[in-house]
C-alpha positions in Angstrom: 37.0 -20.5 -31.9 38.5 -21.4 -28.6 36.9 -19.8 -25.5 40.2 -18.1 -24.5 40.4 -16.5 -27.9 36.9 -14.9 -27.8 36.7 -11.1 -27.9 35.1 -8.9 -25.3 31.8 -8.4 -27.2 31.3 -12.1 -27.8 28.5 -14.2 -26.2 30.8 -15.3 -23.4 29.6 -12.4 -21.2 25.9 -13.1 -21.6 23.7 -15.6 -19.8 24.3 -19.2 -20.8 20.7 -19.7 -21.8 18.5 -17.8 -24.3 15.7 -15.8 -22.7 13.1 -18.3 -23.7 14.8 -21.0 -21.5 15.3 -18.5 -18.6 11.6 -17.5 -18.6 10.5 -21.1 -19.1 12.6 -22.2 -16.0 11.3 -19.3 -13.9 7.7 -20.0 -14.9 8.0 -23.7 -14.1 9.6 -22.9 -10.7 7.0 -20.3 -9.7 4.2 -22.4 -11.0 5.3 -25.5 -9.0 5.8 -23.4 -5.9 2.3 -21.8 -6.1 0.8 -25.2 -6.9 2.5 -26.7 -3.9 1.3 -23.9 -1.7 -2.3 -24.3 -2.9 -2.2 -28.1 -2.4 -0.8 -27.6 1.1 -3.6 -25.0 1.9 -6.2 -27.4 0.6 -4.7 -30.2 2.7 -4.7 -28.1 5.8 -8.3 -27.1 5.3 -9.4 -30.6 4.8 -7.7 -31.8 8.0 -9.0 -28.9 10.2 -11.8 -30.0 12.4 -12.7 -26.8 14.2 -13.7 -23.9 12.0 -15.9 -21.0 12.9 -18.0 -19.0 10.5 -15.9 -15.9 10.8 -12.5 -17.6 10.6 -10.6 -17.5 7.3 -9.2 -20.8 6.2 -5.8 -21.5 4.6 -7.2 -21.2 1.1 -8.4 -17.7 1.8 -4.8 -16.7 2.6 -3.5 -18.3 -0.6 -3.9 -15.2 -2.8 -1.7 -13.2 -0.4 0.8 -16.1 -0.4 0.8 -16.1 -4.2 1.3 -12.4 -4.5 4.1 -12.4 -1.9 5.7 -15.4 -3.6 5.6 -13.7 -7.0 7.2 -10.5 -5.7 10.0 -12.5 -3.9 10.5 -14.7 -6.9 10.9 -11.7 -9.2 13.0 -9.5 -7.0 15.2 -12.1 -5.2 14.8 -15.5 -6.9 15.3 -14.4 -10.5 18.5 -12.4 -9.8 19.9 -15.2 -7.6 19.1 -17.7 -10.3 20.9 -15.6 -12.9 23.9 -15.3 -10.6 24.0 -19.0 -10.0 23.7 -19.6 -13.8 26.7 -17.4 -14.3 28.7 -19.4 -11.7 27.7 -22.7 -13.3 28.3 -21.6 -16.8 31.5 -23.6 -17.3 29.9 -26.9 -16.5 27.7 -28.4 -19.1 26.2 -31.3 -17.1 22.5 -30.6 -16.7 22.2 -32.8 -13.6 24.9 -30.8 -11.9 22.9 -27.6 -12.6 19.7 -29.2 -11.2 21.5 -30.4 -8.1 23.2 -27.0 -7.5 19.9 -25.2 -7.9 18.2 -27.6 -5.5 21.0 -27.2 -2.9 21.3 -23.5 -3.2 17.6 -22.7 -3.0 17.1 -25.2 -0.2 20.1 -24.0 2.0 19.7 -20.3 1.5 16.3 -20.0 3.1 17.1 -22.7 5.6 20.1 -20.7 6.8 17.9 -17.7 7.2 15.4 -19.7 9.3 18.2 -21.2 11.5 19.8 -17.8 12.0 16.5 -16.1 13.1 15.1 -18.9 15.2 16.0 -20.1 18.7 15.3 -23.7 17.7 15.0 -25.7 14.5 11.8 -27.2 13.3 11.9 -30.0 10.7 8.8 -28.6 9.0 10.6 -25.4 8.1 13.4 -27.4 6.4 10.8 -29.4 4.5 9.3 -26.2 3.2 12.8 -25.0 2.2 13.4 -28.4 0.5 10.2 -28.0 -1.4 11.4 -24.6 -2.6 14.7 -26.2 -3.7 12.9 -29.0 -5.5 10.8 -26.4 -7.4 14.0 -24.5 -8.4 15.7 -27.7 -9.4 12.8 -28.8 -11.6 12.7 -25.3 -13.1 16.3 -25.6 -14.0 15.7 -29.0 -15.5 12.8 -27.4 -17.6 15.3 -24.8 -18.8 17.6 -27.5 -20.1 14.8 -29.3 -21.9 14.6 -28.6 -25.6 12.1 -30.7 -27.4 12.5 -34.1 -25.8 16.2 -33.9 -25.3 17.6 -32.9 -21.9 20.3 -30.7 -23.4 20.2 -27.1 -24.5 23.2 -25.6 -26.1 24.8 -22.8 -24.0 27.3 -20.1 -25.0 30.2 -22.2 -23.8 29.2 -25.3 -25.8 
């Protein structure tokens, strides 16, 4: 049946992935982001030379970072990913989806940093690019089915 001939109650109004793929992509994205945060905290602690007994190090702050990241990923990232999925539904090229998720989830937080700061720091953009890379890899994981980089969507 042609897409233009589908009825209102058809699959065309639903998300282009099944829920397993959506949850898989979100889990990979959040897992990579939290792993990146932990690796960065360990790196900062290894490089710090001056530490007093009563000072908390970066790894001590990581559980708060993880909790905040999970809340933001669930309340903001997940709905934005579903919205972007809806926009990209017509294009079946997986690499286009990965690039769009990378660009969107890099530029959105970067635009917030630029708007709220008097000057721009390259480290802030690298953090935003890391978030975008995690989102792009999560989108790639959503497309993986078995060993093939193609998952059928509702428009296929």
